[in-house]
C-alpha positions, 0 to 999 in steps of 0.5 A: 495543498487542502487544508484538511490534508495539511492539518494532520501533516503538521501534527505529524511533522516533527514524528517523521523525524523522530521515527527514524532516529537511530540514537534514540533509546526508547524502542517502540513496543506496539500492540499488533492486530494481525489480518492474514489473507491469501491473495485471490482478488486485487483492484487499482486505483491512485494516489497522488503527491502534493508539494509541502511547503514548511516555514516556507521551504519545500519539505518533501511530498503529502500523499493524497489518497483521495485523488478524484481522477482528471489529469495530474503530473506523471511523476506525481501520480501513482497506480495503486495496487490492492490485494485481498482473499475477497472482493471488498466491494460485494461484502455483505454484512452477514460476511463480518457478523455472526450475531443476528443482533449485530447484522441488524444494527449494522445493516442500515449503515453498510457498507462500511467506510472503506479508506483509500489508503489500506482500503480494508483498514477502517473496516478491520479496526472497527467491525468484527471481520471473519475475512482472514485465513489461518495466519503465520504466528512466526512471521507475526512475531517478525514483522512485530520485531521488524516493526519495533525496531524501525519505530521509535517512541518518545513517550510514556504514552501506550502507542495506538494498536497496529493493524497489520494486513499481510498476505500468505502468497508467494508471487512469481511475477507482477507486470505493469502495463497501460492502454497507450504508447508510452515510452516508445512501447506499444499498448500491452508492453511491460512498463516494469523498467520505468516504475519504482516501488514507492511504498507498500505494506507491511513495509518489509520484504517477506520471502514465500518461506515467511522470512523477511529477507529486507526488515523495515529499515532496510526496505526503507533505504532500498525504496529511497535508492530505488526499488525496482519491480524486478528487484522485489520479484528477485526474493521470491516474496509474498504479496504485499497488502497494497503497493504504490507504483512511481514513474522514475522517468517522464514518458517522452509522449506526455501529455497523454489523455485517458491511460489506463494502467493494467496489472497482472499478478502471477502466483507461485501456484501459477494462479493469474490475477489481473485489474486495471484502474480508471482513465487518468490524463498524465501531464508534464 
């Protein structure tokens, strides 16, 4: 494990347990910045799970959001899907600022740093971003309440603000395919049955009407038990801002070189969005 990844984990390790302590009397009270968007574009990449050894024992996995390609065990590499209302890779400084002085002062350091996990988060936190759609105030209240009930605070210090991306678009279908035969399925056939949702943001299931049908705590339990794509779709959900998908079964064809996973997402309005990730070699 890289030191730069391990150090922040050590700092956060005790919080992994206090954050889910149902017996704690101090509940969260967080300030939110919301970023509502329709789903008009999506793109894909990868994140990788690395083992964490704490006091000589296996303590779970650390999610490396900076996977640089190459080969990786098939059960530890996760295709990531991101959605937005604009193409972040074509974002211009004039899209973010209206004041000529702001445009001039930022144009030499443009585009801003985009983190792999929640790629828009740094941009939204540090720049004036007008690229949002009309929000859903009732959903935002529900999101804050669900987040506050799931997270706990053991400090009198104010918690940092939460930058919460969320999507307004209801999804009818989401399908993962690849360019090689896996599980005996020909290229282009659905691999949904072999993937579970490992993580998504917001970390709850939101129905098309804006109701939270599974809050943060319920969704965490569902993910732990193995939340399938079809189960998520059964709620007629709004899209997440991002998803991580993990194989729950190893393909018998391993190792396989130059695998490209592709995504197709159909909105309730019949719009079809498609994207593909980078080639990756899947190993045992």
